[in-house]
CHARMM-style PDB file with segment names, atoms N, HN, CA, C and O in Angstrom:
ATOM      1  N   MET     1     127.374 185.866  90.222  1.00  0.00      PROA
ATOM      2  CA  MET     1     128.006 186.223  88.970  1.00  0.00      PROA
ATOM      3  C   MET     1     127.003 186.006  87.844  1.00  0.00      PROA
ATOM      4  O   MET     1     126.601 184.870  87.591  1.00  0.00      PROA
ATOM      5  N   ALA     2     126.599 187.053  87.176  1.00  0.00      PROA
ATOM      6  HN  ALA     2     126.926 187.976  87.381  1.00  0.00      PROA
ATOM      7  CA  ALA     2     125.654 186.955  86.079  1.00  0.00      PROA
ATOM      8  C   ALA     2     126.400 186.740  84.774  1.00  0.00      PROA
ATOM      9  O   ALA     2     127.398 187.405  84.496  1.00  0.00      PROA
ATOM     10  N   THR     3     125.910 185.813  83.988  1.00  0.00      PROA
ATOM     11  HN  THR     3     125.099 185.273  84.214  1.00  0.00      PROA
ATOM     12  CA  THR     3     126.515 185.570  82.689  1.00  0.00      PROA
ATOM     13  C   THR     3     125.454 185.673  81.619  1.00  0.00      PROA
ATOM     14  O   THR     3     124.287 185.356  81.851  1.00  0.00      PROA
ATOM     15  N   LYS     4     125.860 186.114  80.458  1.00  0.00      PROA
ATOM     16  HN  LYS     4     126.808 186.371  80.270  1.00  0.00      PROA
ATOM     17  CA  LYS     4     124.942 186.237  79.346  1.00  0.00      PROA
ATOM     18  C   LYS     4     124.885 184.896  78.622  1.00  0.00      PROA
ATOM     19  O   LYS     4     125.917 184.363  78.214  1.00  0.00      PROA
ATOM     20  N   LYS     5     123.704 184.364  78.465  1.00  0.00      PROA
ATOM     21  HN  LYS     5     122.866 184.798  78.796  1.00  0.00      PROA
ATOM     22  CA  LYS     5     123.514 183.095  77.764  1.00  0.00      PROA
ATOM     23  C   LYS     5     123.664 183.343  76.260  1.00  0.00      PROA
ATOM     24  O   LYS     5     123.011 184.219  75.693  1.00  0.00      PROA
ATOM     25  N   ARG     6     124.538 182.552  75.631  1.00  0.00      PROA
ATOM     26  HN  ARG     6     125.068 181.840  76.092  1.00  0.00      PROA
ATOM     27  CA  ARG     6     124.753 182.684  74.194  1.00  0.00      PROA
ATOM     28  C   ARG     6     124.204 181.454  73.485  1.00  0.00      PROA
ATOM     29  O   ARG     6     124.222 180.352  74.033  1.00  0.00      PROA
ATOM     30  N   LYS     7     123.727 181.643  72.289  1.00  0.00      PROA
ATOM     31  HN  LYS     7     123.713 182.539  71.844  1.00  0.00      PROA
ATOM     32  CA  LYS     7     123.325 180.507  71.463  1.00  0.00      PROA
ATOM     33  C   LYS     7     124.576 179.937  70.832  1.00  0.00      PROA
ATOM     34  O   LYS     7     125.431 180.683  70.354  1.00  0.00      PROA
ATOM     35  N   HSD     8     124.691 178.607  70.826  1.00  0.00      PROA
ATOM     36  HN  HSD     8     123.997 178.000  71.214  1.00  0.00      PROA
ATOM     37  CA  HSD     8     125.915 177.987  70.332  1.00  0.00      PROA
ATOM     38  C   HSD     8     126.222 178.358  68.892  1.00  0.00      PROA
ATOM     39  O   HSD     8     127.393 178.416  68.516  1.00  0.00      PROA
ATOM     40  N   GLN     9     125.215 178.608  68.081  1.00  0.00      PROA
ATOM     41  HN  GLN     9     124.264 178.561  68.387  1.00  0.00      PROA
ATOM     42  CA  GLN     9     125.476 178.944  66.694  1.00  0.00      PROA
ATOM     43  C   GLN     9     126.059 180.350  66.533  1.00  0.00      PROA
ATOM     44  O   GLN     9     126.580 180.679  65.467  1.00  0.00      PROA
ATOM     45  N   ASP    10     125.981 181.176  67.566  1.00  0.00      PROA
ATOM     46  HN  ASP    10     125.558 180.909  68.432  1.00  0.00      PROA
ATOM     47  CA  ASP    10     126.506 182.531  67.504  1.00  0.00      PROA
ATOM     48  C   ASP    10     127.970 182.623  67.908  1.00  0.00      PROA
ATOM     49  O   ASP    10     128.574 183.687  67.772  1.00  0.00      PROA
ATOM     50  N   VAL    11     128.554 181.539  68.401  1.00  0.00      PROA
ATOM     51  HN  VAL    11     128.064 180.674  68.512  1.00  0.00      PROA
ATOM     52  CA  VAL    11     129.907 181.575  68.942  1.00  0.00      PROA
ATOM     53  C   VAL    11     130.886 180.925  67.973  1.00  0.00      PROA
ATOM     54  O   VAL    11     130.713 179.772  67.580  1.00  0.00      PROA
ATOM     55  N   ASP    12     131.917 181.677  67.591  1.00  0.00      PROA
ATOM     56  HN  ASP    12     132.058 182.614  67.911  1.00  0.00      PROA
ATOM     57  CA  ASP    12     132.973 181.140  66.747  1.00  0.00      PROA
ATOM     58  C   ASP    12     133.859 180.230  67.600  1.00  0.00      PROA
ATOM     59  O   ASP    12     134.349 180.673  68.638  1.00  0.00      PROA
ATOM     60  N   PRO    13     134.082 178.979  67.202  1.00  0.00      PROA
ATOM     61  CA  PRO    13     134.852 178.068  68.039  1.00  0.00      PROA
ATOM     62  C   PRO    13     136.300 178.496  68.233  1.00  0.00      PROA
ATOM     63  O   PRO    13     136.880 178.239  69.289  1.00  0.00      PROA
ATOM     64  N   HSD    14     136.889 179.137  67.243  1.00  0.00      PROA
ATOM     65  HN  HSD    14     136.418 179.345  66.386  1.00  0.00      PROA
ATOM     66  CA  HSD    14     138.275 179.590  67.385  1.00  0.00      PROA
ATOM     67  C   HSD    14     138.368 180.723  68.418  1.00  0.00      PROA
ATOM     68  O   HSD    14     139.303 180.768  69.218  1.00  0.00      PROA
ATOM     69  N   THR    15     137.400 181.622  68.389  1.00  0.00      PROA
ATOM     70  HN  THR    15     136.641 181.586  67.739  1.00  0.00      PROA
ATOM     71  CA  THR    15     137.347 182.700  69.370  1.00  0.00      PROA
ATOM     72  C   THR    15     137.116 182.130  70.763  1.00  0.00      PROA
ATOM     73  O   THR    15     137.740 182.567  71.730  1.00  0.00      PROA
ATOM     74  N   ALA    16     136.214 181.148  70.863  1.00  0.00      PROA
ATOM     75  HN  ALA    16     135.707 180.793  70.077  1.00  0.00      PROA
ATOM     76  CA  ALA    16     135.930 180.531  72.158  1.00  0.00      PROA
ATOM     77  C   ALA    16     137.160 179.829  72.714  1.00  0.00      PROA
ATOM     78  O   ALA    16     137.445 179.928  73.908  1.00  0.00      PROA
ATOM     79  N   MET    17     137.891 179.121  71.857  1.00  0.00      PROA
ATOM     80  HN  MET    17     137.659 179.041  70.888  1.00  0.00      PROA
ATOM     81  CA  MET    17     139.089 178.407  72.304  1.00  0.00      PROA
ATOM     82  C   MET    17     140.135 179.389  72.824  1.00  0.00      PROA
ATOM     83  O   MET    17     140.721 179.168  73.883  1.00  0.00      PROA
ATOM     84  N   GLU    18     140.370 180.461  72.093  1.00  0.00      PROA
ATOM     85  HN  GLU    18     139.894 180.641  71.232  1.00  0.00      PROA
ATOM     86  CA  GLU    18     141.368 181.440  72.528  1.00  0.00      PROA
ATOM     87  C   GLU    18     140.933 182.146  73.808  1.00  0.00      PROA
ATOM     88  O   GLU    18     141.757 182.438  74.674  1.00  0.00      PROA
ATOM     89  N   SER    19     139.647 182.416  73.923  1.00  0.00      PROA
ATOM     90  HN  SER    19     138.977 182.179  73.220  1.00  0.00      PROA
ATOM     91  CA  SER    19     139.133 183.036  75.136  1.00  0.00      PROA
ATOM     92  C   SER    19     139.340 182.126  76.335  1.00  0.00      PROA
ATOM     93  O   SER    19     139.741 182.582  77.406  1.00  0.00      PROA
ATOM     94  N   LEU    20     139.065 180.830  76.153  1.00  0.00      PROA
ATOM     95  HN  LEU    20     138.739 180.460  75.283  1.00  0.00      PROA
ATOM     96  CA  LEU    20     139.281 179.868  77.230  1.00  0.00      PROA
ATOM     97  C   LEU    20     140.759 179.772  77.582  1.00  0.00      PROA
ATOM     98  O   LEU    20     141.116 179.753  78.760  1.00  0.00      PROA
ATOM     99  N   ARG    21     141.625 179.710  76.566  1.00  0.00      PROA
ATOM    100  HN  ARG    21     141.335 179.726  75.609  1.00  0.00      PROA
ATOM    101  CA  ARG    21     143.066 179.629  76.803  1.00  0.00      PROA
ATOM    102  C   ARG    21     143.552 180.840  77.621  1.00  0.00      PROA
ATOM    103  O   ARG    21     144.317 180.683  78.573  1.00  0.00      PROA
ATOM    104  N   GLU    22     143.109 182.033  77.248  1.00  0.00      PROA
ATOM    105  HN  GLU    22     142.488 182.161  76.475  1.00  0.00      PROA
ATOM    106  CA  GLU    22     143.504 183.247  77.967  1.00  0.00      PROA
ATOM    107  C   GLU    22     142.996 183.233  79.406  1.00  0.00      PROA
ATOM    108  O   GLU    22     143.728 183.583  80.332  1.00  0.00      PROA
ATOM    109  N   ALA    23     141.736 182.825  79.592  1.00  0.00      PROA
ATOM    110  HN  ALA    23     141.141 182.541  78.841  1.00  0.00      PROA
ATOM    111  CA  ALA    23     141.166 182.788  80.941  1.00  0.00      PROA
ATOM    112  C   ALA    23     141.908 181.793  81.823  1.00  0.00      PROA
ATOM    113  O   ALA    23     142.164 182.074  82.994  1.00  0.00      PROA
ATOM    114  N   LEU    24     142.253 180.638  81.275  1.00  0.00      PROA
ATOM    115  HN  LEU    24     142.045 180.410  80.324  1.00  0.00      PROA
ATOM    116  CA  LEU    24     142.995 179.640  82.044  1.00  0.00      PROA
ATOM    117  C   LEU    24     144.368 180.171  82.438  1.00  0.00      PROA
ATOM    118  O   LEU    24     144.801 179.986  83.576  1.00  0.00      PROA
ATOM    119  N   LEU    25     145.047 180.820  81.518  1.00  0.00      PROA
ATOM    120  HN  LEU    25     144.695 180.970  80.594  1.00  0.00      PROA
ATOM    121  CA  LEU    25     146.367 181.367  81.817  1.00  0.00      PROA
ATOM    122  C   LEU    25     146.286 182.474  82.863  1.00  0.00      PROA
ATOM    123  O   LEU    25     147.139 182.564  83.746  1.00  0.00      PROA
ATOM    124  N   GLU    26     145.254 183.319  82.762  1.00  0.00      PROA
ATOM    125  HN  GLU    26     144.561 183.246  82.045  1.00  0.00      PROA
ATOM    126  CA  GLU    26     145.086 184.407  83.719  1.00  0.00      PROA
ATOM    127  C   GLU    26     144.782 183.901  85.120  1.00  0.00      PROA
ATOM    128  O   GLU    26     145.089 184.573  86.105  1.00  0.00      PROA
ATOM    129  N   SER    27     144.182 182.725  85.215  1.00  0.00      PROA
ATOM    130  HN  SER    27     143.933 182.179  84.415  1.00  0.00      PROA
ATOM    131  CA  SER    27     143.803 182.197  86.521  1.00  0.00      PROA
ATOM    132  C   SER    27     144.992 181.619  87.276  1.00  0.00      PROA
ATOM    133  O   SER    27     144.869 181.265  88.449  1.00  0.00      PROA
ATOM    134  N   GLY    28     146.112 181.521  86.633  1.00  0.00      PROA
ATOM    135  HN  GLY    28     146.212 181.808  85.680  1.00  0.00      PROA
ATOM    136  CA  GLY    28     147.291 180.970  87.291  1.00  0.00      PROA
ATOM    137  C   GLY    28     148.147 180.202  86.323  1.00  0.00      PROA
ATOM    138  O   GLY    28     148.502 180.704  85.257  1.00  0.00      PROA
ATOM    139  N   ARG    29     148.482 178.979  86.694  1.00  0.00      PROA
ATOM    140  HN  ARG    29     148.194 178.571  87.561  1.00  0.00      PROA
ATOM    141  CA  ARG    29     149.390 178.181  85.864  1.00  0.00      PROA
ATOM    142  C   ARG    29     148.663 177.070  85.125  1.00  0.00      PROA
ATOM    143  O   ARG    29     149.228 175.999  84.902  1.00  0.00      PROA
ATOM    144  N   ILE    30     147.431 177.310  84.751  1.00  0.00      PROA
ATOM    145  HN  ILE    30     146.972 178.180  84.932  1.00  0.00      PROA
ATOM    146  CA  ILE    30     146.620 176.273  84.112  1.00  0.00      PROA
ATOM    147  C   ILE    30     146.820 176.330  82.598  1.00  0.00      PROA
ATOM    148  O   ILE    30     146.538 177.340  81.953  1.00  0.00      PROA
ATOM    149  N   VAL    31     147.312 175.221  82.051  1.00  0.00      PROA
ATOM    150  HN  VAL    31     147.541 174.400  82.574  1.00  0.00      PROA
ATOM    151  CA  VAL    31     147.537 175.112  80.614  1.00  0.00      PROA
ATOM    152  C   VAL    31     146.972 173.784  80.136  1.00  0.00      PROA
ATOM    153  O   VAL    31     147.289 172.733  80.695  1.00  0.00      PROA
ATOM    154  N   PHE    32     146.152 173.826  79.125  1.00  0.00      PROA
ATOM    155  HN  PHE    32     145.895 174.679  78.672  1.00  0.00      PROA
ATOM    156  CA  PHE    32     145.670 172.621  78.465  1.00  0.00      PROA
ATOM    157  C   PHE    32     146.463 172.493  77.167  1.00  0.00      PROA
ATOM    158  O   PHE    32     146.118 173.143  76.180  1.00  0.00      PROA
ATOM    159  N   PRO    33     147.520 171.670  77.137  1.00  0.00      PROA
ATOM    160  CA  PRO    33     148.366 171.598  75.952  1.00  0.00      PROA
ATOM    161  C   PRO    33     147.623 171.160  74.691  1.00  0.00      PROA
ATOM    162  O   PRO    33     148.024 171.517  73.583  1.00  0.00      PROA
ATOM    163  N   SER    34     146.555 170.399  74.847  1.00  0.00      PROA
ATOM    164  HN  SER    34     146.229 170.109  75.746  1.00  0.00      PROA
ATOM    165  CA  SER    34     145.830 169.874  73.685  1.00  0.00      PROA
ATOM    166  C   SER    34     144.608 170.700  73.310  1.00  0.00      PROA
ATOM    167  O   SER    34     143.809 170.268  72.479  1.00  0.00      PROA
ATOM    168  N   LEU    35     144.445 171.870  73.899  1.00  0.00      PROA
ATOM    169  HN  LEU    35     145.094 172.221  74.574  1.00  0.00      PROA
ATOM    170  CA  LEU    35     143.285 172.712  73.621  1.00  0.00      PROA
ATOM    171  C   LEU    35     143.255 173.066  72.140  1.00  0.00      PROA
ATOM    172  O   LEU    35     144.205 173.644  71.610  1.00  0.00      PROA
ATOM    173  N   SER    36     142.146 172.710  71.471  1.00  0.00      PROA
ATOM    174  HN  SER    36     141.375 172.241  71.902  1.00  0.00      PROA
ATOM    175  CA  SER    36     142.043 172.973  70.036  1.00  0.00      PROA
ATOM    176  C   SER    36     140.581 172.939  69.607  1.00  0.00      PROA
ATOM    177  O   SER    36     139.698 172.502  70.345  1.00  0.00      PROA
ATOM    178  N   VAL    37     140.361 173.416  68.388  1.00  0.00      PROA
ATOM    179  HN  VAL    37     141.078 173.771  67.789  1.00  0.00      PROA
ATOM    180  CA  VAL    37     139.034 173.341  67.792  1.00  0.00      PROA
ATOM    181  C   VAL    37     138.912 171.991  67.097  1.00  0.00      PROA
ATOM    182  O   VAL    37     139.831 171.559  66.400  1.00  0.00      PROA
ATOM    183  N   ASP    38     137.777 171.329  67.288  1.00  0.00      PROA
ATOM    184  HN  ASP    38     137.031 171.680  67.854  1.00  0.00      PROA
ATOM    185  CA  ASP    38     137.509 170.049  66.639  1.00  0.00      PROA
ATOM    186  C   ASP    38     137.118 170.315  65.193  1.00  0.00      PROA
ATOM    187  O   ASP    38     136.027 170.819  64.923  1.00  0.00      PROA
ATOM    188  N   ILE    39     138.006 169.979  64.263  1.00  0.00      PROA
ATOM    189  HN  ILE    39     138.892 169.570  64.482  1.00  0.00      PROA
ATOM    190  CA  ILE    39     137.740 170.263  62.853  1.00  0.00      PROA
ATOM    191  C   ILE    39     136.909 169.173  62.173  1.00  0.00      PROA
ATOM    192  O   ILE    39     136.473 169.343  61.035  1.00  0.00      PROA
ATOM    193  N   VAL    40     136.691 168.060  62.865  1.00  0.00      PROA
ATOM    194  HN  VAL    40     137.045 167.921  63.790  1.00  0.00      PROA
ATOM    195  CA  VAL    40     135.947 166.936  62.275  1.00  0.00      PROA
ATOM    196  C   VAL    40     134.453 167.244  62.158  1.00  0.00      PROA
ATOM    197  O   VAL    40     133.798 166.806  61.212  1.00  0.00      PROA
ATOM    198  N   SER    41     133.925 167.986  63.107  1.00  0.00      PROA
ATOM    199  HN  SER    41     134.457 168.342  63.876  1.00  0.00      PROA
ATOM    200  CA  SER    41     132.487 168.287  63.096  1.00  0.00      PROA
ATOM    201  C   SER    41     132.253 169.788  63.250  1.00  0.00      PROA
ATOM    202  O   SER    41     131.805 170.239  64.304  1.00  0.00      PROA
ATOM    203  N   PRO    42     132.551 170.559  62.213  1.00  0.00      PROA
ATOM    204  CA  PRO    42     132.464 172.021  62.314  1.00  0.00      PROA
ATOM    205  C   PRO    42     131.074 172.550  62.644  1.00  0.00      PROA
ATOM    206  O   PRO    42     130.954 173.603  63.270  1.00  0.00      PROA
ATOM    207  N   ASP    43     130.031 171.852  62.243  1.00  0.00      PROA
ATOM    208  HN  ASP    43     130.128 170.996  61.735  1.00  0.00      PROA
ATOM    209  CA  ASP    43     128.672 172.327  62.533  1.00  0.00      PROA
ATOM    210  C   ASP    43     128.360 172.315  64.027  1.00  0.00      PROA
ATOM    211  O   ASP    43     127.534 173.097  64.497  1.00  0.00      PROA
ATOM    212  N   LEU    44     129.022 171.427  64.776  1.00  0.00      PROA
ATOM    213  HN  LEU    44     129.693 170.791  64.394  1.00  0.00      PROA
ATOM    214  CA  LEU    44     128.791 171.353  66.212  1.00  0.00      PROA
ATOM    215  C   LEU    44     129.611 172.371  66.995  1.00  0.00      PROA
ATOM    216  O   LEU    44     129.311 172.647  68.157  1.00  0.00      PROA
ATOM    217  N   LYS    45     130.651 172.936  66.364  1.00  0.00      PROA
ATOM    218  HN  LYS    45     130.895 172.712  65.421  1.00  0.00      PROA
ATOM    219  CA  LYS    45     131.511 173.949  66.987  1.00  0.00      PROA
ATOM    220  C   LYS    45     132.074 173.453  68.326  1.00  0.00      PROA
ATOM    221  O   LYS    45     131.936 174.116  69.354  1.00  0.00      PROA
ATOM    222  N   LEU    46     132.707 172.284  68.293  1.00  0.00      PROA
ATOM    223  HN  LEU    46     132.819 171.745  67.457  1.00  0.00      PROA
ATOM    224  CA  LEU    46     133.259 171.673  69.505  1.00  0.00      PROA
ATOM    225  C   LEU    46     134.694 172.118  69.763  1.00  0.00      PROA
ATOM    226  O   LEU    46     135.459 172.375  68.834  1.00  0.00      PROA
ATOM    227  N   ILE    47     135.039 172.204  71.042  1.00  0.00      PROA
ATOM    228  HN  ILE    47     134.417 171.996  71.796  1.00  0.00      PROA
ATOM    229  CA  ILE    47     136.396 172.504  71.479  1.00  0.00      PROA
ATOM    230  C   ILE    47     136.945 171.264  72.168  1.00  0.00      PROA
ATOM    231  O   ILE    47     136.314 170.723  73.076  1.00  0.00      PROA
ATOM    232  N   ASN    48     138.122 170.811  71.736  1.00  0.00      PROA
ATOM    233  HN  ASN    48     138.634 171.250  70.998  1.00  0.00      PROA
ATOM    234  CA  ASN    48     138.803 169.693  72.394  1.00  0.00      PROA
ATOM    235  C   ASN    48     139.606 170.241  73.564  1.00  0.00      PROA
ATOM    236  O   ASN    48     140.502 171.064  73.376  1.00  0.00      PROA
ATOM    237  N   LEU    49     139.289 169.791  74.759  1.00  0.00      PROA
ATOM    238  HN  LEU    49     138.561 169.123  74.911  1.00  0.00      PROA
ATOM    239  CA  LEU    49     140.063 170.209  75.924  1.00  0.00      PROA
ATOM    240  C   LEU    49     141.313 169.350  76.076  1.00  0.00      PROA
ATOM    241  O   LEU    49     142.312 169.800  76.636  1.00  0.00      PROA
ATOM    242  N   GLY    50     141.262 168.133  75.586  1.00  0.00      PROA
ATOM    243  HN  GLY    50     140.450 167.767  75.131  1.00  0.00      PROA
ATOM    244  CA  GLY    50     142.424 167.254  75.635  1.00  0.00      PROA
ATOM    245  C   GLY    50     142.702 166.727  77.024  1.00  0.00      PROA
ATOM    246  O   GLY    50     141.854 166.780  77.914  1.00  0.00      PROA
ATOM    247  N   ARG    51     143.903 166.220  77.188  1.00  0.00      PROA
ATOM    248  HN  ARG    51     144.593 166.177  76.464  1.00  0.00      PROA
ATOM    249  CA  ARG    51     144.296 165.629  78.464  1.00  0.00      PROA
ATOM    250  C   ARG    51     145.200 166.599  79.220  1.00  0.00      PROA
ATOM    251  O   ARG    51     145.955 167.368  78.626  1.00  0.00      PROA
ATOM    252  N   VAL    52     145.099 166.539  80.554  1.00  0.00      PROA
ATOM    253  HN  VAL    52     144.485 165.915  81.037  1.00  0.00      PROA
ATOM    254  CA  VAL    52     145.960 167.356  81.415  1.00  0.00      PROA
ATOM    255  C   VAL    52     146.468 166.485  82.556  1.00  0.00      PROA
ATOM    256  O   VAL    52     145.872 165.462  82.892  1.00  0.00      PROA
ATOM    257  N   ARG    53     147.582 166.913  83.144  1.00  0.00      PROA
ATOM    258  HN  ARG    53     148.066 167.744  82.871  1.00  0.00      PROA
ATOM    259  CA  ARG    53     148.116 166.225  84.323  1.00  0.00      PROA
ATOM    260  C   ARG    53     147.159 166.417  85.494  1.00  0.00      PROA
ATOM    261  O   ARG    53     146.359 167.353  85.508  1.00  0.00      PROA
ATOM    262  N   ALA    54     147.249 165.528  86.469  1.00  0.00      PROA
ATOM    263  HN  ALA    54     147.899 164.768  86.457  1.00  0.00      PROA
ATOM    264  CA  ALA    54     146.383 165.586  87.645  1.00  0.00      PROA
ATOM    265  C   ALA    54     146.545 166.904  88.395  1.00  0.00      PROA
ATOM    266  O   ALA    54     145.561 167.458  88.886  1.00  0.00      PROA
ATOM    267  N   ASP    55     147.787 167.421  88.492  1.00  0.00      PROA
ATOM    268  HN  ASP    55     148.586 166.972  88.093  1.00  0.00      PROA
ATOM    269  CA  ASP    55     147.988 168.677  89.215  1.00  0.00      PROA
ATOM    270  C   ASP    55     147.325 169.850  88.491  1.00  0.00      PROA
ATOM    271  O   ASP    55     146.857 170.789  89.136  1.00  0.00      PROA
ATOM    272  N   VAL    56     147.283 169.804  87.169  1.00  0.00      PROA
ATOM    273  HN  VAL    56     147.663 169.042  86.645  1.00  0.00      PROA
ATOM    274  CA  VAL    56     146.613 170.860  86.408  1.00  0.00      PROA
ATOM    275  C   VAL    56     145.103 170.774  86.624  1.00  0.00      PROA
ATOM    276  O   VAL    56     144.434 171.799  86.751  1.00  0.00      PROA
ATOM    277  N   ALA    57     144.569 169.557  86.664  1.00  0.00      PROA
ATOM    278  HN  ALA    57     145.113 168.724  86.560  1.00  0.00      PROA
ATOM    279  CA  ALA    57     143.141 169.382  86.945  1.00  0.00      PROA
ATOM    280  C   ALA    57     142.786 169.945  88.321  1.00  0.00      PROA
ATOM    281  O   ALA    57     141.744 170.579  88.486  1.00  0.00      PROA
ATOM    282  N   MET    58     143.656 169.713  89.305  1.00  0.00      PROA
ATOM    283  HN  MET    58     144.502 169.198  89.170  1.00  0.00      PROA
ATOM    284  CA  MET    58     143.412 170.255  90.647  1.00  0.00      PROA
ATOM    285  C   MET    58     143.494 171.783  90.638  1.00  0.00      PROA
ATOM    286  O   MET    58     142.689 172.445  91.294  1.00  0.00      PROA
ATOM    287  N   ASP    59     144.450 172.348  89.909  1.00  0.00      PROA
ATOM    288  HN  ASP    59     145.104 171.811  89.376  1.00  0.00      PROA
ATOM    289  CA  ASP    59     144.556 173.806  89.787  1.00  0.00      PROA
ATOM    290  C   ASP    59     143.286 174.381  89.166  1.00  0.00      PROA
ATOM    291  O   ASP    59     142.785 175.415  89.608  1.00  0.00      PROA
ATOM    292  N   LEU    60     142.769 173.708  88.140  1.00  0.00      PROA
ATOM    293  HN  LEU    60     143.175 172.868  87.781  1.00  0.00      PROA
ATOM    294  CA  LEU    60     141.539 174.159  87.499  1.00  0.00      PROA
ATOM    295  C   LEU    60     140.370 174.089  88.475  1.00  0.00      PROA
ATOM    296  O   LEU    60     139.581 175.029  88.571  1.00  0.00      PROA
ATOM    297  N   ALA    61     140.260 172.991  89.188  1.00  0.00      PROA
ATOM    298  HN  ALA    61     140.901 172.227  89.110  1.00  0.00      PROA
ATOM    299  CA  ALA    61     139.191 172.850  90.177  1.00  0.00      PROA
ATOM    300  C   ALA    61     139.282 173.945  91.236  1.00  0.00      PROA
ATOM    301  O   ALA    61     138.268 174.533  91.613  1.00  0.00      PROA
ATOM    302  N   ASP    62     140.495 174.219  91.715  1.00  0.00      PROA
ATOM    303  HN  ASP    62     141.318 173.741  91.409  1.00  0.00      PROA
ATOM    304  CA  ASP    62     140.680 175.282  92.715  1.00  0.00      PROA
ATOM    305  C   ASP    62     140.281 176.643  92.147  1.00  0.00      PROA
ATOM    306  O   ASP    62     139.631 177.433  92.831  1.00  0.00      PROA
ATOM    307  N   ALA    63     140.667 176.920  90.903  1.00  0.00      PROA
ATOM    308  HN  ALA    63     141.195 176.278  90.347  1.00  0.00      PROA
ATOM    309  CA  ALA    63     140.324 178.200  90.278  1.00  0.00      PROA
ATOM    310  C   ALA    63     138.818 178.347  90.122  1.00  0.00      PROA
ATOM    311  O   ALA    63     138.272 179.428  90.342  1.00  0.00      PROA
ATOM    312  N   LEU    64     138.152 177.279  89.748  1.00  0.00      PROA
ATOM    313  HN  LEU    64     138.595 176.400  89.570  1.00  0.00      PROA
ATOM    314  CA  LEU    64     136.691 177.336  89.610  1.00  0.00      PROA
ATOM    315  C   LEU    64     136.023 177.546  90.957  1.00  0.00      PROA
ATOM    316  O   LEU    64     135.037 178.276  91.054  1.00  0.00      PROA
ATOM    317  N   LYS    65     136.547 176.917  91.992  1.00  0.00      PROA
ATOM    318  HN  LYS    65     137.349 176.324  91.914  1.00  0.00      PROA
ATOM    319  CA  LYS    65     135.981 177.097  93.333  1.00  0.00      PROA
ATOM    320  C   LYS    65     136.169 178.524  93.828  1.00  0.00      PROA
ATOM    321  O   LYS    65     135.331 179.039  94.568  1.00  0.00      PROA
ATOM    322  N   ARG    66     137.262 179.169  93.425  1.00  0.00      PROA
ATOM    323  HN  ARG    66     137.943 178.751  92.823  1.00  0.00      PROA
ATOM    324  CA  ARG    66     137.526 180.562  93.809  1.00  0.00      PROA
ATOM    325  C   ARG    66     136.752 181.531  92.918  1.00  0.00      PROA
ATOM    326  O   ARG    66     136.748 182.738  93.160  1.00  0.00      PROA
ATOM    327  N   GLY    67     136.112 181.004  91.908  1.00  0.00      PROA
ATOM    328  HN  GLY    67     136.115 180.024  91.712  1.00  0.00      PROA
ATOM    329  CA  GLY    67     135.418 181.870  90.959  1.00  0.00      PROA
ATOM    330  C   GLY    67     136.358 182.415  89.910  1.00  0.00      PROA
ATOM    331  O   GLY    67     136.052 183.413  89.258  1.00  0.00      PROA
ATOM    332  N   GLY    68     137.504 181.768  89.738  1.00  0.00      PROA
ATOM    333  HN  GLY    68     137.752 180.957  90.267  1.00  0.00      PROA
ATOM    334  CA  GLY    68     138.469 182.194  88.729  1.00  0.00      PROA
ATOM    335  C   GLY    68     139.148 183.498  89.048  1.00  0.00      PROA
ATOM    336  O   GLY    68     139.679 184.152  88.151  1.00  0.00      PROA
ATOM    337  N   SER    69     139.145 183.899  90.318  1.00  0.00      PROA
ATOM    338  HN  SER    69     138.714 183.368  91.048  1.00  0.00      PROA
ATOM    339  CA  SER    69     139.703 185.193  90.682  1.00  0.00      PROA
ATOM    340  C   SER    69     141.217 185.222  90.703  1.00  0.00      PROA
ATOM    341  O   SER    69     141.802 186.300  90.797  1.00  0.00      PROA
ATOM    342  N   GLY    70     141.879 184.060  90.617  1.00  0.00      PROA
ATOM    343  HN  GLY    70     141.403 183.184  90.541  1.00  0.00      PROA
ATOM    344  CA  GLY    70     143.329 184.021  90.622  1.00  0.00      PROA
ATOM    345  C   GLY    70     143.960 184.317  91.961  1.00  0.00      PROA
ATOM    346  O   GLY    70     145.166 184.549  92.034  1.00  0.00      PROA
ATOM    347  N   GLU    71     143.173 184.316  93.026  1.00  0.00      PROA
ATOM    348  HN  GLU    71     142.193 184.128  92.967  1.00  0.00      PROA
ATOM    349  CA  GLU    71     143.685 184.628  94.368  1.00  0.00      PROA
ATOM    350  C   GLU    71     144.500 183.499  94.916  1.00  0.00      PROA
ATOM    351  OT1 GLU    71     145.008 183.590  96.034  1.00  0.00      PROA
TER     352      GLU     71
END
């Protein structure tokens, strides 16, 4: 799987957060309830993933192992 390397300064954190949220939802039942943009340090453009239940972490791990194909 080829991915295009992006410079962090070129990525809008709000766009990145929504993109991640959509990808997680598309992969199955993965929801990060605390997913948000870190407003404390805007220059770093950080995304807070927050906390998730253990079963959600396992679902995420399984999706990553499958390549996010949702199979």
